[in-house]
C-alpha positions, 0 to 999 in steps of 0.5 A, spaced: 499 500 499 505 504 501 509 502 495 502 504 490 502 511 494 510 512 493 509 510 486 504 515 484 507 521 488 513 520 484 509 519 477 505 526 479 512 529 481 515 527 474 509 530 470 509 537 474 517 538 474 523 535 471 526 529 475 533 531 477 538 527 481 537 533 487 529 531 487 530 523 485 534 522 492 529 524 497 524 520 493 529 514 493 530 515 500 522 515 502 521 508 498 527 505 501 524 507 508 517 504 506 520 498 503 524 497 509 519 494 514 517 489 509 523 487 508 525 485 515 518 481 516 520 477 510 526 475 515 524 471 520 529 465 522 527 459 519 529 452 522 527 445 518 525 438 521 525 433 516 521 426 517 524 420 515 522 413 517 516 416 521 522 420 525 523 427 526 530 429 524 533 433 528 528 431 534 530 437 538 529 444 535 533 450 538 530 456 537 530 463 540 525 466 545 521 472 544 522 471 536 517 469 530 520 463 527 518 459 521 519 451 522 519 448 515 517 441 516 520 436 510 516 430 510 520 425 506 516 419 507 512 415 502 505 417 507 503 423 510 504 425 517 500 430 521 505 435 526 501 436 531 503 440 538 498 442 544 503 447 547 505 450 540 497 450 538 499 448 532 497 442 527 498 440 520 497 435 515 504 434 511 502 430 505 508 425 503 514 427 500 512 435 501 514 440 505 510 445 510 512 451 513 508 453 520 509 460 524 511 459 531 512 464 536 514 468 539 515 463 545 517 464 553 523 460 554 521 453 555 520 446 552 514 445 547 513 438 545 511 436 538 509 429 535 507 426 528 499 424 530 499 418 525 506 415 528 506 417 535 510 412 538 516 414 533 515 421 531 516 425 537 520 432 538 521 438 542 522 446 540 527 449 545 525 456 546 532 459 549 
């Protein structure tokens, strides 16, 4: 939304007066400042867990406390698995041979267990926020 407004402003300004380097610099700076928050949001830390042979690898995922993170679950098995964590309040079915991204946090320091609900005996893990 902010980008569209800045582009409209730039178009209007170029129609009214010639664009000189002196006029272009403040507009470029405004555009950079408007886009910076968008770029910052895209940089959530990403952690990957692989499901192989109905087990999470690694079984422990250490993340920074107090930050939003992306947990990528890469299911390399030939069957679907359901990532479930009551503590994280997340539940997602990951089809066979596919990946899913689960947004979690910000979390307080602590341990947050998760399971593969379709294979709970072997698919167990924990997110550790520190």
